[in-house]
C-alpha positions in Angstrom: 71.0 75.7 72.9 74.8 75.3 73.6 75.8 73.1 76.5 77.8 74.5 79.4 80.8 72.4 78.1 80.5 74.0 74.6 80.2 77.5 76.1 83.4 77.0 78.1 85.2 75.5 75.1 84.2 78.5 73.0 85.4 80.9 75.7 88.8 79.2 75.9 89.2 79.5 72.2 88.3 83.2 72.2 90.8 83.9 75.1 93.6 82.0 73.4 92.9 83.9 70.1 92.7 87.2 72.0 89.2 87.8 70.6 87.7 88.9 73.9 88.8 91.9 76.0 88.2 90.5 79.5 87.2 87.4 81.5 86.1 86.6 85.0 88.0 84.4 87.5 86.7 83.8 91.0 84.3 86.7 90.5 87.2 89.0 89.5 87.1 90.7 86.1 90.4 90.7 84.3 91.6 92.9 81.5 93.0 90.8 78.7 94.1 93.6 76.3 97.4 94.5 78.0 100.5 93.6 76.0 102.0 91.9 79.2 99.5 89.1 78.9 101.3 86.6 76.6 99.9 83.6 74.7 101.1 81.3 77.4 99.4 83.3 80.2 96.2 83.4 78.1 96.3 79.6 77.9 96.5 79.3 81.6 93.7 81.8 82.0 91.5 79.9 79.5 92.1 76.6 81.3 91.4 78.2 84.7 94.8 77.3 86.1 96.3 80.8 86.3 97.4 81.3 89.9 94.9 78.6 90.9 97.0 77.6 94.0 97.1 81.0 95.5 93.5 81.8 94.7 92.2 78.5 96.2 94.2 78.9 99.4 93.5 82.6 100.0 89.8 82.1 99.4 89.8 79.4 102.1 91.8 81.4 104.7 91.4 85.1 104.3 89.2 86.9 106.9 87.5 90.3 106.6 89.7 91.6 109.4 93.0 90.6 107.7 95.7 93.1 106.7 97.6 91.7 103.7 101.0 92.4 102.2 101.4 90.9 98.8 105.0 90.7 97.4 104.8 90.2 93.6 101.4 91.4 92.2 101.8 90.1 88.7 98.7 91.1 86.7 96.8 91.8 89.9 94.4 88.9 90.1 95.5 87.8 93.6 95.8 91.5 94.6 92.1 91.9 93.7 91.0 88.8 95.5 92.8 90.0 98.7 91.3 93.5 98.2 87.8 92.0 98.0 88.1 89.6 101.0 90.5 91.4 103.4 90.3 94.7 105.3 93.5 96.1 104.0 95.7 95.1 101.0 99.1 96.4 100.1 101.1 95.1 97.2 104.8 95.6 96.3 105.5 94.9 92.6 109.0 95.3 91.2 108.1 95.3 87.4 107.2 98.8 86.4 105.6 97.4 83.2 102.8 95.8 85.3 101.7 98.7 87.5 99.1 100.1 85.0 97.7 96.6 84.5 97.3 95.9 88.2 95.7 99.3 88.7 93.4 98.7 85.7 92.2 95.4 87.1 91.5 96.9 90.5 89.5 99.8 89.0 87.6 97.3 86.8 86.3 95.6 89.9 85.8 98.7 92.0 88.4 97.6 94.5 91.1 99.5 96.4 94.6 98.4 97.3 97.8 100.3 98.0 100.3 99.5 95.2 104.0 100.2 95.7 106.4 99.9 92.8 109.8 98.5 94.0 111.6 95.4 95.2 110.6 93.8 98.5 113.7 93.8 100.6 115.2 94.2 104.1 116.0 97.9 103.8 115.1 101.0 101.8 117.5 101.8 99.0 118.1 100.8 95.4 118.4 97.3 94.0 118.7 95.5 90.6 115.8 93.7 89.0 115.7 91.4 86.0 112.6 91.7 83.7 112.0 88.5 81.7 109.8 88.3 78.5 107.3 86.3 80.5 106.5 88.7 83.4 106.0 85.8 85.9 109.7 84.8 85.5 111.0 88.3 86.4 113.2 88.2 89.5 116.0 89.7 91.5 118.0 86.7 90.2 119.4 86.9 86.6 118.2 83.8 84.8 119.4 85.0 81.4 117.3 86.5 78.6 116.3 89.4 80.8 116.5 93.1 81.0 118.2 94.6 84.1 116.9 97.7 85.7 117.6 99.5 89.0 114.5 100.3 91.1 113.7 101.3 94.7 114.1 98.6 97.4 111.3 98.7 100.0 111.9 97.7 103.6 109.3 95.0 104.2 109.6 95.2 108.0 108.8 98.9 107.9 105.7 98.3 105.8 104.5 95.5 108.0 104.9 97.6 111.2 103.3 100.7 109.7 100.2 98.8 108.3 99.7 96.2 111.1 100.1 93.4 108.5 99.2 89.9 109.6 99.1 88.1 106.3 102.0 87.7 103.8 101.5 86.6 100.2 104.8 85.9 98.3 105.5 85.0 94.7 109.0 86.5 94.2 110.7 83.9 92.0 113.4 82.6 94.4 113.7 85.6 96.6 111.4 84.1 99.3 114.2 82.3 101.3 116.3 85.3 102.1 113.3 87.6 102.6 111.4 85.4 105.0 114.5 84.7 107.0 115.1 88.4 107.5 111.4 89.4 108.1 110.0 90.1 111.5 107.3 87.5 111.6 106.1 88.3 115.2 102.7 89.6 114.0 102.3 87.4 111.0 99.8 84.6 111.4 99.3 83.5 107.8 101.9 83.1 105.0 101.0 82.1 101.4 104.3 81.5 99.6 105.3 80.0 96.3 108.6 78.2 96.9 110.9 77.8 93.9 113.2 74.8 94.3 114.4 75.2 90.7 115.9 78.5 91.7 116.8 77.9 95.3 117.8 74.3 95.1 115.9 71.4 96.8 117.8 71.6 100.1 117.3 75.4 100.5 113.7 75.1 99.6 113.2 72.2 102.2 115.1 74.2 104.8 112.8 77.2 104.3 109.8 75.0 105.1 111.5 73.7 108.2 112.5 77.2 109.2 108.8 78.4 109.1 107.7 75.4 111.1 110.4 76.2 113.7 108.8 79.6 114.0 105.6 78.1 115.2 103.7 77.8 111.9 101.6 74.8 110.9 101.6 73.7 107.2 98.2 73.5 105.5 98.5 70.1 103.8 96.0 71.1 101.2 98.9 72.5 99.2 99.3 72.7 95.5 102.5 72.0 93.7 105.0 74.7 94.9 102.5 76.9 96.8 102.5 76.5 100.6 100.2 78.0 103.2 101.3 78.4 106.8 99.2 79.4 109.8 100.0 80.2 113.3 97.2 80.4 115.9 98.8 83.1 118.0 101.6 85.6 117.1 104.8 85.3 119.0 105.3 87.9 121.8 
């Protein structure tokens, strides 16, 4: 009989070699057949490190009554976790190539979330977006080696108000500073954000943490790498 270690090792090998069609992470089934899932992403999935920071923090803090707005759905793993553990989940994803994958993973798990294709912004309109070969590096910021497209810009403040959002989840590759500074945080009591000092610069990244603390948030010191979780016991009036 194979040991648990041997079984996990075989599973990692199969994922890396694309020999299995799906895997389960934190109870969420993930479709591995989509062409957007690169070898590098497969390696992270096989090691169990794919979006481990967001997953760990959200599983600690989400409540069944929460209304979540996710900015940057990626392949939909965090979207599915939010949809399973919160009352309402909306997700804004800029990359049109990922929409089918996110919807597929939600269906695979029998979960429902509202998926909006567009760029999270401060007003409704049109904006440029840069799609990188690795989908997790796509951004409103041109890093080179990307394909530029024009897509709808979605007013985040409107979405928050219309859906009584109280939790923000952000992984938008450097767009987090401008967006959070221009978002009405009055009703937001939880923020899970990946901060990108390599894109923003260390001072801007540090200033963003200080800004959120100045708005009455406490930092969860069980943070991982660049992912931060902020909580506020009562919303500002």
